C-alpha positions, -999 to 999 in steps of 0.1 A, spaced: -278 70 271 -264 97 294 -278 101 329 -269 126 355 -245 114 382 -261 86 402 -257 105 435 -283 130 422 -309 103 414 -342 102 433 -374 82 428 -389 108 404 -357 108 383 -356 70 382 -392 67 370 -393 97 346 -357 96 331 -347 59 334 -377 36 335 -402 54 312 -379 67 285 -361 33 282 -395 15 278 -397 -21 288 -363 -33 276 -329 -34 292 -301 -20 271 -264 -24 270 -261 1 298 -288 -10 323 -297 -42 342 -327 -46 365 -328 -71 394 -360 -76 415 -359 -78 453 -360 -117 451 -323 -117 442 -316 -111 479 -333 -144 488 -304 -165 476 -269 -152 484 -251 -176 462 -272 -165 432 -268 -129 443 -230 -132 442 -230 -150 409 -253 -125 392 -236 -94 406 -201 -107 397 -213 -114 362 -227 -78 358 -196 -62 373 -174 -81 348 -198 -74 319 -202 -37 325 -166 -32 335 -154 -49 303 -178 -28 282 -187 9 284 -201 7 320 -237 8 331 -262 6 359 -273 -24 380 -306 -15 397 -320 -36 425 -357 -33 433 -370 -32 398 -390 -62 386 -370 -77 357 -402 -88 338 -425 -57 343 -397 -30 346 -416 -15 376 -405 -8 411 -413 -40 431 -416 -23 465 -378 -20 470 -351 -37 491 -356 -36 528 -334 -7 540 -321 -24 572 -311 -55 552 -276 -66 564 -277 -36 587 -271 -12 558 -272 -23 522 -247 4 509 -220 -6 534 -227 -43 528 -223 -39 490 -193 -17 494 -176 -45 512 -189 -73 489 -183 -58 454 -145 -57 454 -144 -94 461 -166 -103 431 -141 -96 403 -104 -105 400 -93 -69 401 -104 -54 434 -103 -18 420 -137 -20 402 -149 16 398 -184 21 410 -208 43 430 -238 31 450 -270 52 455 -299 43 478 -331 58 464 -355 66 493 -393 66 493 -408 99 482 -435 114 504 -464 113 479 -474 84 457 -443 64 461 -439 30 446 -412 22 472 -425 5 503 -421 20 537 -387 10 551 -373 0 516 -350 16 490 -340 11 454 -303 4 451 -285 17 420 -249 6 414 -232 27 387 -203 6 372 -177 24 352 -156 9 324 -126 -8 340 -92 6 331 -76 -28 333 -102 -47 313 -108 -75 308 -118 -84 344 -134 -117 354 -160 -129 378 -144 -146 409 -175 -168 411 -172 -188 379 -138 -174 367 -154 -162 334 -149 -129 316 -182 -113 306 -191 -85 282 -224 -65 282 -239 -66 247 -273 -52 239 -295 -63 268 -274 -94 277 -243 -101 297 -225 -129 278 -193 -148 284 -164 -136 263 -148 -160 239 -113 -163 227 -106 -151 192 
């Protein structure tokens, strides 16, 4: 699936071009995480490190925070003033979650639209576009495993 550059996404694009056309399933190029992932920072680090490794070792993909993983609907979003500013916080955190600090990614905060928004006031949807890593395989620094995104799962790589 080819999307326009993540910096050009807004709520309408997210709903009409990402959520609706993909139906209710995740695919090899997209992973949804609900807002509750921010309730437990150890779990957050583990989950994000796994996805960075998995997408980086595959063909890249999108990690989207603020979409309920079961319903595939916007769950109100992530509080915008979380950790002062979520984009800067993630920009500092992401390089430390894989063994190669040069993970290639972009972060986009999708703001509430004026009319009929599913994003709560003071919240955003966070989209992390992860590109394939030029030095793959890369591993999670949290559990020291190498992952690969396959279908709608991110699985540990095995030695052959």
